[in-house]
N, C-alpha and C positions, 0 to 999 in steps of 0.2 A: 635382395640386393638389386641395385639398378645398374645399367651400363649406359655409356654415352656414345653417341654416333657423331662424328665430326662432319661438318658441312661448312666449308670455307672457314669462317672465323667463329661460328656459333656451335654450341653443343646442344643436343636435344636428348632428353631422357626417353628411354624405352624400357619399362619395367619387365623383368624376366617373366613375371606372372601377369597375364593381360588384365585379370580382374583385380589386381592389387589396388587397395584403397589408401595405402600409406603415402602421405605427401612427403617429397624430398625435403631435406633441411637446408641444402645448399644449392646454388645455381652456379653455372660455369660459363666462362667465355674466354676464347683464346686471345691472348694479347697479340695485337696485329700492328698495323701501320709500319713503322720503321723496324720493328722486331722482325717482321716477316722477311724483309730484304736481308737483314743481317744473318738470320739463321739459314737462308738459302746459300750463302757463301761461306758461312762460318758456323760454329757450334757453341752453344752456351756452356760455360764451365761453372759459373757462379753468379749470384745476384744478391744484392742487399736492398732493403726497402726502407724508404723514409717517407713520412706522411706527405711530403711535397713532390718527391720524385723517386726514380729507380735508378740503380747503378748496376749495369750488366757487364760481366767479364766473359771473354770468349777464349776458345782454344788457340786462336791466333795472336793472343797477347794484347787485344784491344779492350778498352773500357768505354762503354757508352752510357751517358746520362740520358734518361728517358722521362718523359712526362707520364701521367697515369694511363694515358691512352696508348702509350708505346711509341710515341713520336720521339725521334733523336734530338736532343737539345745541345749535347756536346760529345766530342769523341777524343779519346786519349790513346795515343800509340805508346804502350808501355813496354812491350816485349814482343818477341817473335814466337814465343811458346805460350803455353797455357797459363791464364790467370787463375790462381788457386783461391784467392779470398779478396773480398773488398769489405772495408769496414768504414762506417760513417759515425761521427759523433752525433749527439742529440740535436744539435743546431743545424746539422746538414751543411755546415760551412767547410768542414775538413774531411778528407778521405784518406784512407790507408789502403794500399794495394800491394800484394805480393804475388810472385809468379814462380813458375816451375824452374826457371834458370837462376834463381837465388836473388832476383831484384826485389827490393822493398822500397816503396815511395809513400811518403806521407806529406801531403800539401793541401794548401787551401784551394778551394775551387775558384776563388776570386783572385788568387795569386799562386804562382807555382813555387813560391819559396817554401822550403820545408826540408824533409829529410829524404835523401836519395842514397841508397847503399846497394852494393852488389855483394852477395855472399857466395861462398864456394859450395853451397849445398841448396837443394830446393827448399824454399820457405813455403810451408803448407798453409799457415794461417797468420793473419794479423788482426789486432783488435785495438782501437783507439779508447782512451778513457772517455766515458760518456760525456764529460764536461771538458773535453779537449780544447775547445775554442776559448773557453773562459779561464781555464787553469793556466797558471803561470809556469807549470813544470812541463806541460805538453807531454803527458805520459802516454805511451803505447807499448804493446808487447807483440813479439813475433814468435812463431813456433816452427822450428825445423827439427834439428837434433836436440835443440836446447829451447827452453822458455826463457826469452831475454826481455828484460824491462828496460825501455829507453825513457829518458827524462832529461830535460834541460837543466843545467845548474845555473848558478847565479852569474857565470861568465858567458851564458848564452851558448854553452857548448853541450853536446849530447853526452850523457853519462849512461853507461850500459851496466845492468846488474843481471846476474844468472839467478832466476828464480827456481829453476829445476832442470835436471839433466840426468842421463844415464838410464832411461826406461824406454828408449826408442823414440820414433818420430812423434812430434806433437801434430794431432790430426784435427783438433777442434778447439776454439777458444770462444768463451762468451764472457763479457765484462758487464757487470750491473753494479752500479754505485761503487762501493769500495771493495767488491768481491769479484775476483777473477777465477772462472772455472775452466779447466782444460782437460783434454783427454789425450792419453798416450797409449802405448801397447799394453800397458798393465791395468790402468783404470782411469778414474776421474778424480782430480784434485781440485780443492778450493783454497784460494789464497786471499787473505784479508790485507789489502794494500795499506789500510790505516794503521793496523797494529804490527804489520810485516810478519804475519804469522800464517803458516799453512794450517788450515782448519781440519781437513779430513782427507781420506783416500777411500773412494768407492771403487772396489775391485770389479773388474769386468767378469761377467758370468760365463759366456761361452767362449772359452779360449781357443776352441778349434777353428773358429772363423778367422780368416785373415783380416786384420784391422784396416789394411789398405783397400780391400774390396767391400767390406761391410763396416764402414766408418761409423763413429759415434755421433749421435745427434744430441746437441745441448740446447736448452732453451730455458731462459728465466721467466717464470710466470709473474713474479713480483721481486721486490728487493731481497727476499729471504727464501723464495721457493725455486728450487732448480729441478727441471725435469731432464731426466737422462734416458735416452733410448739407444740400445746397442744390440745388434743382431735381432733376436725376437723378445728382448727383455726391456721392460720400462720400469723405472724407479722414480719416485717423487721424493726429493730431499728437502728438508726444511732446516735453515740455519737458525740456531737459537743461542741466546746468550747463556753462558754458564754461570751457575751460582758462585759468587765471589768466594764462598767458604770452601769450594771444591776445586779451586784453580790450581793451587801449588805451581807446578811448572807447566801446567796445560795451557793451551790457547784459551782466550777469553770466550770463544764461541765453539760450538760443536754442531754436528749435523745429525738429524734424526730422519730416518727413512720412514715415511708415513704410509707409503704405498709401493708394493713391488709385485709385479705379475708378468706372465709370459703372454705373448701374442701368437696368432696363427701364422703370421708372415714376418718378413724382415723389414726392419724399420729404416726408412730413408729420410724422414723428417718428422718434427714434432712442433705443435704450436698450441697455446692455451686458448680456450673459448669459454669464458666465464669459469665455472667450476668443472668444465668438461675439457677433453683434449681432442684435438685434430691431428690424426696420424696419417702419414704417408707411407704405404707399404710397397715393398718390392715383391712381386708375386711370381712364384714358379709353380707350374702345374704339370700333371703327368699327361703324356700323350695317350690317346685312346688306342692307337695302332702300334706304338713302340713303348718300350720300357724307359724312354728318355723323358727328361724334364725340358719344358720349353718356357720361355719368358712370356708371361701373360700381361694383360694390362695392369698398370699400377692401381692401387685402391687408395681412396681418401675416405677415411672412417672418422665418424665422431663417436668417442667412447666416454663412459662415465667411470672414472677410476674408483676402485673400492680398495680397502687395505690389502687384500691378497688376490684380487681379481679385477675384472672390468666388465661393464655392461655396454653392449653395442647399441648405439642410438640410431645411426644410419651408416650406410656403406655404399659407396659409389665406385665403379670401375671406370677408369679414364682412358679413352682411346687417344693417347698422345701420339704424335708422329714418331714412326721408327721405334715403337716400344719393344719390338722383338729383338732389337740390337742393343738395348740398354742394360747395364748392370745396376746393382743396388747403389754403387757409388756415383752413378750418373744422375740421380734424382736428388733434388733438394726441395725443402719446403720453407719458404720465408713468409712472414705475416707482418701486417700493418696493424698495430695495436689500436690506433685511433678509429679505424673503420671496420674492423673485423674482416679484413681482406686477406686471403691466403693465395700465395703464388706457388704453383707446382712447376719447377724448372727441370726441363730435360734438355739433352744436347740440341734437339731440333724443334723444340716446342716449349712454349710458356702458357700455362693455363692459369686464369684467375678464378678463384672461387670466393663467393661471398654469401652471407646469410640471406635466405629468401625474405623479401619484404612483403608488405600487404598486397602490392600489385601482383607479385608472383603468386601469392596465395590465391588471389582472385582468378588469375590465369588457370591455375591448376583446377580450381573448382569448376570453371567454365569447361575446361577440357573433359573433366569427369561428368559434365552435365549436371552438376549440383548447383543449379541456378538459384534456388532459394537462399542457400548459404552464401553464394557469390554476392547476391543482391544485399543481403544483411551486412556482409563484410564491407561492401562498397559504401553503404550508408554510414556505417560506423566511422570509416576513414574518409568521408567525403571531403573534409577540409584539407586533408593532406594528400588525397589521391591525385595523381598527375596524369597518368596516361589512361586511366580508365573512366569511361563516361558511364555514370550510374544508369542513365536512361538506356544507354546501349545494352548494357547487361540485362536490364529489365525486359527490353524488347526481345532479346535472344531467348529469355525465359518464356515470354508470352508465346513466341513462335513455337518453342518446343512443346508448350502445353497444348497449343492448338493442333499441332502435328499428332500428338498423342490422343486427341479427342476429348481432353479434359477442358471443355469449353467454360464451365463455371469457374474453375481455378484461374483460367487465363483472363476471364473478365474481371475476377477479383483483383488480380495483379495490376489491371489497367489503372485502378485508383491510385496505387502507389507509384507506379512507373511513369505514367503519362503526365501526372501533376497538372500543371497549368498550360500545357502545350495543346492548344485547341486544334491544330492541324492534325496532330497524331491521334487525338481523340476521334476526329471525324473519319480519319482514315480507318481506324479500328472498327468504328461503327459500320462502315460500308463493308469492311471485310467480313465482319460477323453477319451482315445481311446477305452477303454473297454465299456464305456457307449455311445460311438458314438458322443462325443462332442468335437472332436479335433478343430473344428472351433471356438469354444468358447474361448479356451485357446491360440490359435495361435497368436492372436494380443498382448498378454501380455508376451510372452516368452522373456527371456533375450537376447539382441542383441548388447550390448555395450561391455565394457571390460570383463564383466562376460558372459560366453557363455556355452551352453550345447554341448554334442557330436554332430557332423555333422549328424549322423544317426537320431537323434531326429528331426531335422529340415527337413531332407529329407523325413521322414515318414509323416510329415504333409503335405509337398508339394505334395507327391504322392496321399495322401488322397483327397486333393483339386482338383488335376488334373483329378481325377476320377469323381468327382461329381460337381465341381463348377470352371468353367474356370475363371470367373471374380474374384472370391476370390483368385484363384491361381495367376492371374496377379498382383492383389493388393499386395500380399506377396512378389512376385518377386521385385516389385517396392520399398517396404518398407524395406525388409531385405537386409543387406549387402551381397554381393556375397560370402564373405568368410565364411559365416555361413555353407555352404553345399558344396558338390561336384558338381561343375557347370557342368562338362561334363556329369554326370549321369543324371542331370535334363534336359540338352539339348537333350540328346538321348531320354528321355521319351517324351519330347514335340515333337520331330521329329516323333516319332512312332505314336503319336496321329494325327499329320498333314498328315500322310499317309491315314488316314480315312477321315479326313476333311481338304483338302489342301487349301481351301479358307477361313478358319476361321480367321477373323481379330484379335481376341483376342490372339489366339495362336501364329499367326505370329508376332504381336507386342511384345509378351512376349519373343519369340525366339530372336528377334532383341535385346531386353534388355539383354538377357543372352549372346548373342555374344559380346555385348558391355562390359559387366562384364569380358568376357574372352579375351578382346582386339582384337577380330576378327571383326574390324570395317568395313572392305570391305563388309562382308556378312550382317552385321547389316544395312549398308547403302543401299544395294540392296533391302532388305525387306522394309525399310522405303520408298524408292522411289516407289517401286512397290504398296505400300499402300497409297502413297501420305500423309504420316504421318507428323504432324506438327513439330515432334522432329528432323526431318532430318537436319534442318539448325543448331540446337544446337549441334547435333552430329558432323557435319562438323567443326564448330568453335571450339568445346571443344577438339577435337582430331586432329585438323589440317589435314583434309582429302581433301585438295584442289587438290592435285595431282590425287586423285581418282575421281574427278568429271569433269575433262576436257572434257570428252566425254559424260557427263550427264547434260550439261548446259541447253540443250533444255527441258529435263525431269523436271529439277528444275524450270524452267520458266513456263512451262505448269501448274505446281502445284501451284505456287504463284509468279507472276511476280514481284511484289513490293519487297517481301523479298529476292528473288533470286538476283535481280539487286542490292539491297542495299548491300548484302553479297559480290557480285563480285566487286563492286565499293570500298567497305571497304578493300578489299584484293587484290588490284591491284598489289601488289608486289609478290603475289603468282599465280595469274592468269592475265596475261597481257591483255590490251585491244585488242591488235592485235589478241590474241588467242581467245578471246571471240567473236570478230567480225567474225573470221574465222568459229567458231562453229555455229554462228547464220546466216551465209550467206544465207542458204536455207530458213530461216524463217524470211523474212524482217519485218513482223509485230513485232516480238520479238526483232529483231535488232533495230527497231526504238525506242522501249521502253528503251533499254540499252543505246543507244547513246543520246537519249533525256535527260535521267537522268545524264549522264556524262556531257553533255553541261550545264545543270543547276548547276552542281557543279563547274565546271571550263570551261569558254568559250574557253580556248585555248588547253586543253589536247587532245581533239579529232579533232584538226583542219583539219587534212588531210582527215577526213571523212565528213567535212561539205558540200562539193559538193554532196556527196552521200545522205546526209540528206535532201537536197532540195526536191528530188523526194519522200523521205520517209515521210516527213511532208506533201507533196502535196497529197500523197496517203492515209495516215493513221491518219493525225493529222493536218488538215488545220488550226484550231484555233490558234495553236502554230507556224504556218509558219511565220506570220508577225513579232511576237516577236523574233523569231530566226533570221530573215533577219536584224532586227534592231540591235540585240546584237552581231552578228557574224562579225568579221573583216577579216575572212578568206574565206568567201563565194564568189565565182566567180559571179559577178553581171550579166554578159551576159548570163551565164547558168541559173541563177535564173530567169532572165527576159524571157528567152526562154520558161522555164517550165511553168512560170505563164501565159504567153500569150497563150500557147497551151491549158491550162486548163481554159482560160478566167477568171483568178483570178484578178479582176479589182483593188481591194484595194492594193494587193501586187505589181501589175504592176505599179500603181501610185507611190507607195513608191520607187520602184527600178528606175523608169524614173526620179523622182526628185533626187535621190541619184546619179544618173549618169549625172545630169545637164540639163536634158530635161524637165524643169519645165513646159514649155508652153504645151507640148504634155501631160504631167501628168494632168494639169488643164483642158485640153480639154476632157480627158477621164472622169474626175469627172463630168464635165458639160454635156457631151453627153451620157455617158453610165450609170453613177450613178444618174445623174440629181438631185444632192444634193447640193443646193446653199450654205447651212450652211457649208458643208464640203469643198466647193470651196472657200468660204470666209475664213475659218480657215486655208486652204492651203496657200492662198494669204498672210494672216497675218504672217504665219510661214516664207515664203520666203522673205517678205518685199521688193517686187520688184514692181516698178511703172509700168513696161510693163505688168506684170501679172494682176495688177489691171485694166489696159486699156483693156487687152483681156477679163477680166471677165465682164467689163461694156459693151463692144461691144457685147458679146455673150448674155448678159442678156437683152439688150435694147428692144428687141422685145418679151420678155417673162415676162408678168406682175407679176407672182409669184416670179421670180428671182429678179425683180426690188424691190418688197416689202422686200425681204431678204437683198438686198444691202442696201436699205434706212435704215433698222433697225440696220445694223452693220457697215456701211462704215464710219460713222461720225467721229470716232476716228482715222482713218487711211488716208482717202482721203476726199477732200473738197466735200461735197454732192452737191454743185452747179454744179460741172462738170457732175455729173449724171443726175441732174434735168434738165439742159439745153438740154440734149440729148434725153429726153423723148418726144415722138411724142405727138402733141396736139391731144386731144380727146381720148388718150389710157385710157382704164379703168383698174385701178391698185387696186387690193384687199387691203382693209385696208390702203388706202393711208393717210387718215387723221391721223390714229394712227402712221403711220410711220413718217409723217411730224412733229407731236407733239413730237415724240421721238428725231428726229433730233434737234428740237429747245431745248428740254430739255438737250440733250448732249451738244449743243452749250452753253446754259446757264451754264451748270455744268463746261464747260471749262473756260468760263469767270470767274465764281466764284472761280475756282481753281486758275486762274491767279491772280485775285485780292487778294486772300488769300496769295498766295505766295509773291506778292508784299508787302503786309502789313507786313508779317513776315520778309521779307528782310530789309525793312525800319527800323522796330523795332530793329532788330539784329545790323544794322549799327549804329543806334543811341546809342544803349547800348554799343557797342564796342568803339565808339568815346568818350562817357562820361567816360568809364573806362580808355582810353588812356589819356584823359585830367587829370583825377585824379591822375594817375600815374606820368604824367609829372609836376604836380604841387607840388608833394612832395619834401621836402628838401633833400639835398645831403650832407652827412658828408664830411667835409674837415678838415685834420689835418696835423701835420708836417711830416707825413710819405708820404703824396702825393707830386708828382713832376710835374713840367711843362713838357708837352709832347714836347715842342719846345726846351727849353734850358736845360731841364733835371735838373734844380735846384729845391730846395724845393719850394713848391708852396706858403708857408706862410713865410714872412720875419722873421728874428730873432728878430727884434724890432717891436713888434706889436703896438707900440705907433704911429709909422709913418703910414701915409695913404698909401694904396695899393689897386690894382684892380686885380680881378681873374675872369676869365670866365670858367664856368663849363657847359659842354653839357650833354644832357640826356644819351649819350653813356658812360658817366663817364670819358671822357677824359677832362683834365684840362690844362689851359694856363694862363700864365701872360698876362694881356691885351695888354701890349706892345709887347709881343712876337707873337701876332696874326697878320697875314696880313690883308690888308684892306678888307672890306666886298665885297661880290660878286656882281653879276649883279643886285640883288634885294636890293634896298636901305633899310637899317635898319635891314636886315636879315643876320645873321651870321651862317655859317655852320661849323661843325667840319672838319678841313682839313684832318685829318687821315681818317675818315670814307668816305669823299668825294673822297679821293684818291683811296681807295679800289674799288670804283665803276668805276673810270676812268682808272686805270691801275697802274702797279708797277712804283715807283719813282715819281709819280706826286705829291704826298703829300709833298715830300722833296723840289721839285722845288717851289711848291706853298709857303712853308714856307720861302724859300730863297728870293722869290720875296718880 
């Protein structure tokens, strides 16, 4: 729970627990100006609230109209005794007033014409019809010993009706739409002015409390929900329509109590707040020294009603003036529905409570030093924020972080807080310099479209150069070169290099500075000296190929693969001849270059192929044979000479076979390699009977070779030729397995032949059947067809006469009499036209003429 300390016209929260992190829900301010003067001489007895103004009644019988700030706009001398109630209609144009001496006045604020009456008993309450100004009947009710309804009749006279009597004094009335709720000594009643029916009677719970000392508090939440607070009991009543089938003699409406619960303290006032309730409590507490009770500060709580209980949302103790002298009946709670304003009225004080807005939320966060949350809240509400400067909040946060020693977080917040304010940025940089924390703010300085003066950046670079070479190098890489005077920084780095000439970090940074300054030659020299990986990127990016003509060896010593790829990708800028010339004294590097050139294009470096034979032989024999196979420009005699000199058998065999000397190549395989499988493979590739004969002759006295031939020769040479030449009694390894394999290969060949034969026969039969079906099909003959011999219509004009037509499968048609006699085969007739095409031109005509 929180308590409030008054200071002039403001209230300030002091949480009972100093470390409480719970934010208040409401804020408070004392209603001052004209109210202060009024309450110094008089005491407040009642007040009613309109959206546009306030109406205050006093114990000395006066009524004051006030603006929202508490300034007096009008004053009415109504009586010499206490004003009990003031009522306004919804328009705020008519007011109803009743006083302890029985006076009742209802009049327009812009005219004093209206109702003026003196009763012989105190009138405690008065209530105008909400639409009093617009209504023709001008209805209002008063409550003393009776509940009286006043309305004008058609003669413009006031008519009085007794709505209720006999249950003691009427102490509270609330009129909403067509429903009038009132409280007397027995309970609360609701009357429907439209149907002229009393709807319900809600009995009072604690009858031991005097109703004049602990009066009932009534408040309509909406047109059908009534909140009743009496003593320490709260009930929420909902007016509902009764089912027509259940009416009989009952009212058309009934009341359902949807929530009923007890509270800890006595209720002095109630008001709705969305689905919650604002409750004003009169509090009595026990003395620590005596067994007596004393009057404590009143409490304003926000509670969440439940069906049989409530949940406390917030609770504030209010230090109103003279609270020690006040009773429960001295407090009232009025509210303005439009703005969620709540007025706590006591005899000598009026306090206004309102929901805390975003500004208040930010104030509370700042008070609790929750700067991050305050800054976020301020940014979210930036368009609507009025009295909070986002930058001011941010600066408070930065100062707080600096005081804590969290310099990195403080520097990071500068980006968000300082924005485009150059003056603030420079002030912060100098402050960080003063405390020796330039490193912390360096990475967050503006470096885009928004920039500080070059001197600021240079100051930070010089600071890094003195203490942190790596940090200096990082800034040079990250900061655009135009942020500072490049020449000044180059000079500073050069001065440091005089002391440490081999420092790689400084040399690399100097090369980057030269690059920013477009002195690429100097940067290139440093990169090559350091063997820096960025040298290739520098060359590509700035087209420095003319500068590396005499540095090709250096580049390749650094990284052969990258260097060669770069040279080959830019042949238009560095020709092959130029590269070969530069690498002439480094044959191992020349080989790498020419090898990659050959892999890209077999023809580009053809004039160097002869040279490459020796380079492959010296530095890369595994790729020599592929080179010999793929090159069409390599001189074979030269290649053979080199391979024979170095005794490269495989390469020599390939060259001999390519030059046509296959027998010599086979001989080398057999004699020098002694590899029967390779010899067999070679013989297979050449497919030469003489080579097979040489292979068999050479192998006939070598059992391992015979085994190899028996295993592989079956599909190329008749194995019998080999078997017949094997000497009797020669022991041959794995002979049985070899013979089995020969037989298996033979069987496999037989099976393949039989399979092929079956497929051939099946295909032939299928095609013959297809041809037969085709030839058996009918051929359409009509009057458009002509005889290929006489060229007359094939069908006679008189179809009744007998006729004969011969139609061939080639679709040529003849009258039977136009056909010549059958050929050499009796009973078989051929198409003369198709037969003539096979024999030659003109033969068909001669045949027909015959």
